[in-house]
N, C-alpha and C positions, 0 to 999 in steps of 0.2 A: 433194548436190550434185554434179556432177564438177566441176573446176576450168575449164574449160573456159566452163561452163554457166555458173558466176559471175564470171568475166569480162563475158560475154557480158550479163549482165544488171545488173554493176555500170557497164559503158558506156552501155547504155541508160538505164538511171535515171538517171546524168550529166547524159546528152543529155536528157532529160525534164526536170527540176530547171532545167537552162540555158535551159531555152525551146527548144530545139529542131524541137518537133513543133509548137510552136502555129503559126497559121496564118501563114503568106507566111513561114515559117523553113525550113531546107533539110531539115529531114526531114517537113515538111507533107506528107501525101498521098505519103509516098515507096514504093516499091515494098520488098518485101522484098532483094530483089536489090541495091537501091539500097544500101541502110542495110547492109548486107554487105562490098560495094565498098568504104562508105564507111569504116568500121569495120578493116578488113582496109588501108586507104590510111592512116590515122590512127592508130590506136591499136596503140603498140610491144609492146604484152605479148600483141598479137591477131597479130605477124606470122609468126609460126613456124604460124600454121597455112595450109597450102597454095592451098586450094581455097574459094569460098565454101558448099560442100555443108556439111561440116564445122559450120559456124555455123548455115545456116537455121531446122534447126530450133529452134534456142533463140530467134532474131529472133523467128521464128512467137509459139511461146509466150510470151514474154515481150509480143509485139501484144496477143494476146488477152488476158491477165489485165489489161494497162491499157488496153484499150479503143483503142488508138494506130492 
């Protein structure tokens, strides 16, 4: 597993455990682009990623695996 993929999965797992994907919460029904933009804005470990394109495949993969 790549380091970037591991960081994305860890951030999304944390958001899921914290309830951010629950109905009425920040990430409920969010698009992949919305999630990526939030990750780039709020996750210090992902700030080196220069654009959304490098994170989108990992977010999509995580969402498919977690029915999000």
